[in-house]
LUMLO-839326 format. One record per residue (C-alpha): x, z, y; residue number from 1. Coordinates in nm, 2 decimals, always signed. Each point is the difference from the previous one (the first is absolute). Layout:
N
{node {X; Z; Y}; NUM}
...
END
This chain:
253
{node {+7.07; +1.19; -3.62}; 1}
{node {+0.33; -0.11; -0.15}; 2}
{node {+0.31; +0.23; -0.03}; 3}
{node {+0.29; -0.24; +0.04}; 4}
{node {+0.37; +0.02; -0.06}; 5}
{node {+0.21; +0.12; -0.29}; 6}
{node {+0.13; +0.35; -0.03}; 7}
{node {+0.26; -0.09; -0.25}; 8}
{node {+0.05; +0.05; -0.37}; 9}
{node {-0.08; +0.33; -0.18}; 10}
{node {+0.24; +0.29; -0.02}; 11}
{node {-0.09; +0.08; -0.36}; 12}
{node {-0.11; +0.35; +0.09}; 13}
{node {-0.09; +0.17; -0.33}; 14}
{node {-0.34; +0.15; -0.06}; 15}
{node {-0.23; +0.05; -0.29}; 16}
{node {-0.29; -0.24; +0.06}; 17}
{node {-0.08; -0.09; -0.35}; 18}
{node {+0.01; -0.36; +0.12}; 19}
{node {+0.05; -0.15; -0.35}; 20}
{node {-0.37; +0.07; -0.07}; 21}
{node {-0.13; -0.17; +0.32}; 22}
{node {-0.08; -0.37; +0.03}; 23}
{node {-0.13; -0.23; +0.27}; 24}
{node {-0.02; -0.37; +0.06}; 25}
{node {+0.36; -0.10; +0.11}; 26}
{node {-0.14; -0.25; +0.26}; 27}
{node {-0.21; +0.27; +0.16}; 28}
{node {+0.31; +0.23; +0.02}; 29}
{node {+0.21; -0.28; +0.15}; 30}
{node {-0.27; -0.08; +0.26}; 31}
{node {-0.02; +0.37; +0.10}; 32}
{node {+0.38; +0.03; +0.01}; 33}
{node {+0.00; -0.27; +0.26}; 34}
{node {-0.25; +0.18; +0.21}; 35}
{node {+0.18; +0.34; -0.04}; 36}
{node {+0.33; -0.15; +0.11}; 37}
{node {+0.19; +0.12; -0.30}; 38}
{node {+0.11; -0.16; -0.33}; 39}
{node {-0.01; +0.27; -0.27}; 40}
{node {+0.30; +0.04; -0.23}; 41}
{node {-0.25; +0.16; -0.24}; 42}
{node {-0.34; -0.17; +0.03}; 43}
{node {-0.15; +0.26; -0.23}; 44}
{node {+0.02; +0.25; +0.28}; 45}
{node {-0.24; -0.21; +0.20}; 46}
{node {-0.22; -0.05; -0.30}; 47}
{node {-0.03; +0.37; -0.06}; 48}
{node {-0.09; +0.06; +0.37}; 49}
{node {-0.29; -0.24; -0.04}; 50}
{node {-0.14; +0.15; -0.32}; 51}
{node {-0.31; +0.23; +0.03}; 52}
{node {-0.09; +0.27; -0.25}; 53}
{node {-0.33; -0.17; -0.06}; 54}
{node {+0.17; -0.25; -0.23}; 55}
{node {+0.06; +0.28; -0.25}; 56}
{node {+0.37; -0.05; -0.04}; 57}
{node {+0.26; +0.28; -0.01}; 58}
{node {+0.19; -0.14; +0.30}; 59}
{node {-0.18; +0.00; +0.34}; 60}
{node {+0.09; +0.02; +0.36}; 61}
{node {-0.08; +0.37; +0.05}; 62}
{node {+0.35; +0.14; -0.01}; 63}
{node {+0.13; -0.28; +0.23}; 64}
{node {-0.29; +0.06; +0.24}; 65}
{node {+0.11; +0.37; +0.02}; 66}
{node {+0.35; -0.11; +0.10}; 67}
{node {-0.12; -0.28; +0.23}; 68}
{node {-0.22; +0.24; +0.19}; 69}
{node {+0.31; +0.20; +0.09}; 70}
{node {+0.22; -0.30; +0.08}; 71}
{node {-0.28; -0.14; +0.23}; 72}
{node {-0.03; +0.33; +0.19}; 73}
{node {+0.38; +0.01; +0.05}; 74}
{node {+0.02; -0.36; +0.13}; 75}
{node {-0.30; +0.03; +0.23}; 76}
{node {+0.13; +0.33; +0.14}; 77}
{node {+0.33; -0.18; +0.06}; 78}
{node {-0.17; -0.28; +0.19}; 79}
{node {-0.20; +0.24; +0.22}; 80}
{node {+0.31; +0.20; +0.10}; 81}
{node {+0.18; -0.33; +0.09}; 82}
{node {-0.30; -0.12; +0.21}; 83}
{node {-0.06; +0.32; +0.19}; 84}
{node {+0.31; +0.22; +0.05}; 85}
{node {-0.18; +0.25; +0.21}; 86}
{node {-0.32; +0.06; -0.19}; 87}
{node {-0.06; +0.35; -0.15}; 88}
{node {-0.09; +0.06; -0.36}; 89}
{node {-0.36; +0.07; +0.11}; 90}
{node {-0.01; -0.35; +0.15}; 91}
{node {+0.16; -0.18; -0.29}; 92}
{node {-0.20; +0.16; -0.28}; 93}
{node {-0.33; -0.17; +0.07}; 94}
{node {+0.17; -0.33; +0.03}; 95}
{node {+0.17; +0.05; -0.33}; 96}
{node {-0.32; +0.10; -0.17}; 97}
{node {-0.18; -0.31; +0.13}; 98}
{node {+0.28; -0.22; -0.13}; 99}
{node {+0.03; +0.14; -0.36}; 100}
{node {-0.37; +0.07; -0.07}; 101}
{node {-0.17; -0.17; -0.29}; 102}
{node {-0.20; -0.25; +0.22}; 103}
{node {+0.32; -0.12; +0.16}; 104}
{node {+0.19; -0.05; -0.33}; 105}
{node {-0.30; -0.18; -0.14}; 106}
{node {+0.00; -0.23; +0.30}; 107}
{node {+0.37; -0.08; -0.05}; 108}
{node {-0.07; -0.07; -0.37}; 109}
{node {-0.25; -0.26; +0.11}; 110}
{node {+0.21; -0.16; +0.27}; 111}
{node {+0.32; -0.03; -0.21}; 112}
{node {-0.15; -0.13; -0.33}; 113}
{node {+0.03; +0.33; -0.20}; 114}
{node {-0.38; +0.01; -0.03}; 115}
{node {-0.01; -0.33; -0.18}; 116}
{node {+0.27; +0.10; -0.25}; 117}
{node {-0.12; +0.34; -0.10}; 118}
{node {-0.10; +0.01; -0.37}; 119}
{node {-0.32; +0.21; -0.05}; 120}
{node {-0.30; +0.00; -0.23}; 121}
{node {-0.32; -0.16; +0.11}; 122}
{node {-0.16; +0.33; +0.09}; 123}
{node {+0.26; +0.05; +0.27}; 124}
{node {-0.05; -0.34; +0.17}; 125}
{node {-0.33; +0.07; +0.17}; 126}
{node {+0.08; -0.08; +0.37}; 127}
{node {-0.27; +0.25; +0.11}; 128}
{node {+0.12; +0.28; -0.22}; 129}
{node {+0.17; +0.31; +0.14}; 130}
{node {+0.28; -0.03; -0.25}; 131}
{node {+0.11; -0.34; +0.13}; 132}
{node {+0.16; +0.14; +0.31}; 133}
{node {+0.18; +0.27; -0.20}; 134}
{node {+0.13; -0.25; -0.26}; 135}
{node {+0.14; -0.23; +0.27}; 136}
{node {+0.15; +0.28; +0.20}; 137}
{node {+0.17; +0.15; -0.31}; 138}
{node {+0.13; -0.34; -0.11}; 139}
{node {+0.14; -0.06; +0.34}; 140}
{node {+0.19; +0.33; -0.02}; 141}
{node {+0.12; -0.08; -0.35}; 142}
{node {+0.13; -0.34; +0.12}; 143}
{node {+0.20; +0.18; +0.27}; 144}
{node {+0.15; +0.22; -0.28}; 145}
{node {+0.08; -0.31; -0.20}; 146}
{node {+0.18; -0.14; +0.30}; 147}
{node {+0.19; +0.32; +0.05}; 148}
{node {+0.10; +0.03; -0.37}; 149}
{node {+0.11; -0.36; -0.03}; 150}
{node {+0.16; -0.06; +0.34}; 151}
{node {+0.06; +0.34; +0.15}; 152}
{node {-0.14; +0.14; +0.33}; 153}
{node {+0.09; -0.32; +0.18}; 154}
{node {-0.24; -0.21; -0.21}; 155}
{node {-0.28; +0.24; +0.05}; 156}
{node {+0.08; +0.04; +0.37}; 157}
{node {-0.01; -0.38; +0.05}; 158}
{node {-0.34; -0.03; -0.15}; 159}
{node {-0.15; +0.30; +0.18}; 160}
{node {+0.13; -0.11; +0.34}; 161}
{node {-0.14; -0.35; -0.05}; 162}
{node {-0.33; +0.09; -0.16}; 163}
{node {-0.08; +0.29; +0.24}; 164}
{node {+0.11; -0.18; +0.32}; 165}
{node {-0.34; -0.10; +0.13}; 166}
{node {-0.16; +0.33; -0.11}; 167}
{node {+0.26; +0.20; +0.18}; 168}
{node {-0.08; -0.19; +0.32}; 169}
{node {-0.37; +0.08; -0.05}; 170}
{node {+0.06; +0.37; -0.06}; 171}
{node {+0.23; +0.03; +0.30}; 172}
{node {-0.26; -0.16; +0.22}; 173}
{node {-0.27; +0.23; -0.13}; 174}
{node {+0.20; +0.32; +0.06}; 175}
{node {-0.13; +0.05; +0.35}; 176}
{node {-0.01; +0.32; +0.21}; 177}
{node {-0.14; +0.28; -0.23}; 178}
{node {-0.21; +0.15; +0.27}; 179}
{node {-0.16; -0.34; +0.07}; 180}
{node {-0.06; -0.06; -0.37}; 181}
{node {-0.16; +0.34; -0.04}; 182}
{node {-0.22; -0.05; +0.30}; 183}
{node {-0.12; -0.34; -0.13}; 184}
{node {-0.06; +0.15; -0.35}; 185}
{node {-0.18; +0.31; +0.12}; 186}
{node {-0.24; -0.19; +0.23}; 187}
{node {-0.07; -0.29; -0.25}; 188}
{node {-0.22; -0.03; -0.30}; 189}
{node {+0.28; +0.06; -0.25}; 190}
{node {+0.07; +0.34; +0.15}; 191}
{node {-0.36; +0.10; +0.02}; 192}
{node {-0.02; -0.02; +0.38}; 193}
{node {+0.15; +0.35; +0.02}; 194}
{node {+0.07; -0.02; +0.37}; 195}
{node {+0.33; +0.05; +0.20}; 196}
{node {+0.29; +0.19; -0.16}; 197}
{node {+0.09; +0.33; +0.18}; 198}
{node {+0.37; +0.08; +0.05}; 199}
{node {+0.11; +0.36; +0.06}; 200}
{node {+0.36; +0.11; +0.06}; 201}
{node {+0.05; +0.31; -0.21}; 202}
{node {+0.37; +0.07; +0.04}; 203}
{node {+0.34; -0.08; +0.16}; 204}
{node {+0.33; +0.11; -0.14}; 205}
{node {+0.37; -0.07; +0.04}; 206}
{node {+0.22; +0.00; +0.31}; 207}
{node {-0.11; -0.16; +0.33}; 208}
{node {+0.23; -0.29; -0.05}; 209}
{node {-0.14; -0.08; -0.35}; 210}
{node {-0.35; +0.14; -0.02}; 211}
{node {-0.23; -0.06; -0.31}; 212}
{node {-0.37; -0.02; +0.07}; 213}
{node {-0.27; +0.07; -0.26}; 214}
{node {-0.34; -0.16; +0.04}; 215}
{node {-0.32; +0.02; -0.21}; 216}
{node {-0.26; -0.28; -0.01}; 217}
{node {-0.36; +0.05; -0.12}; 218}
{node {-0.30; -0.21; -0.08}; 219}
{node {-0.34; +0.12; -0.14}; 220}
{node {-0.01; +0.02; -0.37}; 221}
{node {+0.38; -0.03; -0.05}; 222}
{node {+0.27; +0.26; -0.04}; 223}
{node {+0.21; +0.06; +0.30}; 224}
{node {+0.33; -0.19; +0.00}; 225}
{node {+0.32; +0.12; +0.16}; 226}
{node {+0.29; -0.20; +0.15}; 227}
{node {+0.34; +0.08; +0.16}; 228}
{node {+0.22; -0.19; +0.24}; 229}
{node {+0.25; +0.02; +0.27}; 230}
{node {-0.27; -0.07; +0.26}; 231}
{node {-0.37; +0.08; +0.01}; 232}
{node {-0.08; -0.37; -0.04}; 233}
{node {+0.23; -0.03; -0.31}; 234}
{node {-0.17; +0.31; -0.15}; 235}
{node {-0.34; -0.15; +0.06}; 236}
{node {+0.10; -0.33; -0.17}; 237}
{node {+0.14; +0.20; -0.29}; 238}
{node {-0.33; +0.20; -0.03}; 239}
{node {-0.21; -0.32; +0.02}; 240}
{node {+0.22; -0.16; -0.27}; 241}
{node {-0.05; +0.31; -0.23}; 242}
{node {-0.38; +0.00; +0.05}; 243}
{node {-0.02; -0.38; -0.08}; 244}
{node {+0.20; +0.07; -0.32}; 245}
{node {-0.25; +0.26; -0.10}; 246}
{node {-0.30; -0.23; +0.06}; 247}
{node {+0.14; -0.24; -0.26}; 248}
{node {-0.04; +0.27; -0.27}; 249}
{node {-0.34; +0.12; +0.11}; 250}
{node {-0.33; -0.17; -0.11}; 251}
{node {-0.21; -0.13; +0.28}; 252}
{node {-0.30; +0.21; +0.10}; 253}
END
């Protein structure tokens, strides 16, 4: 995948990156700039974002990865709110989590050329090693920080919107009805063939013109999850979504 277009020259945003101690092949940086869609006013910012601690230097991408993680979360949240003006926080949260998780960032690193430019020691290059995904994901977030520091939020936004475009489409398509997803999960191998979810309405509050329903959903071997909504169906969907979220944190049995 190629990120095309130019976001413009840098704004010269000040930040302590220690860039004077970072180095990288200028031709590699130029090639990556073209794919990122941004020409850096300070190329050392990009060099730092591509420098892993395994090289033993004082300057690494760790601080920039910390910043890039926050910038990415902001920009993805912005996109999700634009795309679905009616979605609740409960509906948006799993989409955001899917879009900013390590696996997704590592995928973007591979698709945009960041993976080829990261500077790491030989021990971190094992393609089968568990650290590889983390290295690529962290470098991707560090590059987003470098774009932000050099060209402002606009430069980072341009890259994220281009690089995440296809992934956004995939995630949107996969966010099907929570009750259907829970049913499929609970009756399949991944869910341990637990059977059919049981929904129970446990409460109703509010005035007649604006009621709030409370529903619980249960499955053998899992804690009961609760949901609320303006209708019984909406409450059931919310409960199913909550139970699905809990299964992601629970080891399979």
